[in-house]
C-alpha positions in Angstrom: -60.4 -41.9 -91.6 -60.4 -38.9 -89.3 -57.3 -38.7 -86.0 -60.4 -39.0 -83.5 -61.6 -42.2 -85.5 -58.2 -43.5 -86.0 -57.6 -43.2 -82.1 -60.8 -44.9 -80.9 -60.2 -47.9 -83.4 -56.7 -48.1 -81.6 -57.8 -48.5 -78.4 -60.8 -50.7 -79.2 -57.5 -52.8 -81.0 -56.2 -52.4 -76.9 -58.9 -53.7 -75.3 -59.6 -56.6 -78.0 -55.7 -57.5 -77.5 -56.1 -57.4 -73.3 -59.5 -57.1 -71.4 -57.8 -56.2 -68.4 -55.9 -53.0 -69.0 -57.7 -49.5 -67.9 -57.9 -46.3 -69.0 -55.1 -44.8 -67.5 -52.8 -47.9 -68.8 -54.9 -47.3 -72.1 -54.1 -43.5 -72.0 -50.1 -44.3 -70.5 -50.5 -46.5 -73.7 -51.5 -44.0 -76.6 -49.0 -41.2 -74.7 -52.7 -39.4 -74.2 -54.4 -38.3 -70.6 -57.2 -40.2 -69.6 -59.8 -37.5 -69.5 -58.9 -36.5 -73.6 -59.4 -40.6 -74.4 -62.6 -40.6 -72.8 -64.0 -37.4 -74.1 -62.6 -38.6 -78.0 -64.3 -41.7 -77.6 -67.5 -40.5 -76.1 -67.5 -38.1 -79.0 -66.7 -40.6 -81.3 -68.8 -43.8 -80.4 -71.5 -42.5 -78.1 -70.7 -44.4 -75.4 -68.3 -44.1 -72.6 -65.0 -45.9 -72.2 -65.9 -47.3 -69.2 -68.9 -48.2 -70.6 -67.7 -49.5 -73.7 -64.5 -51.5 -71.9 -67.3 -53.0 -69.1 -69.1 -54.2 -72.2 -66.6 -56.0 -73.7 -65.0 -57.5 -70.9 -69.0 -59.4 -70.1 -69.1 -60.4 -73.7 -66.0 -62.3 -73.3 -67.0 -64.1 -70.1 -70.5 -64.7 -71.2 -68.8 -66.7 -74.3 -66.2 -67.9 -71.5 -69.0 -69.0 -69.2 -70.8 -70.6 -72.4 -68.3 -72.4 -74.1 -65.5 -73.7 -71.2 -65.4 -74.9 -68.0 -62.8 -72.2 -66.7 -63.5 -71.4 -62.8 -65.9 -68.1 -63.0 -63.3 -66.3 -60.4 -60.3 -67.0 -62.8 -63.4 -66.0 -65.8 -63.3 -62.6 -63.7 -59.7 -62.0 -63.7 -59.0 -63.1 -67.2 -61.9 -60.4 -68.3 -59.8 -57.5 -65.8 -62.6 -57.5 -63.2 -60.7 -56.7 -59.3 -63.5 -59.4 -57.9 -65.4 -61.9 -58.7 -68.2 -59.6 -56.8 -67.8 -56.9 -59.3 -67.8 -59.2 -61.6 -71.1 -61.1 -60.7 -72.9 -57.9 -59.8 -72.0 -56.4 -63.6 -72.7 -59.9 -65.2 -76.2 -59.6 -63.5 -77.3 -56.4 -64.3 -76.3 -56.4 -68.2 -77.4 -60.6 -68.7 -80.4 -60.0 -65.6 -78.6 -63.7 -64.3 -75.7 -64.5 -62.4 -72.7 -65.9 -64.1 -73.4 -69.3 -61.6 -76.9 -69.2 -62.7 -76.0 -69.1 -66.5 -72.9 -71.8 -65.6 -75.8 -74.3 -64.5 -78.1 -73.9 -67.1 -76.4 -74.5 -70.5 
């Protein structure tokens, strides 16, 4: 495994552990510049680190909405969104339904 693949696996592992980490925090944890981390990730994974992070946050949020009764604003925080509004907009863009609508119809 190349060093860049190994670095991408470390990034993914950290995101799995704590979805609330942002790119600057990931970079600081791994002792790299955020720009470099983003470049390596995009080259190896085919998508930006930001896009991957949002996708992982939304996947977890979707799972929590469908399997728990945790309040939506708490799910937003747990999954690393800065506000319920940002969470709701991102969720609707990805899943074509709001988190509240999904919760009401499961």
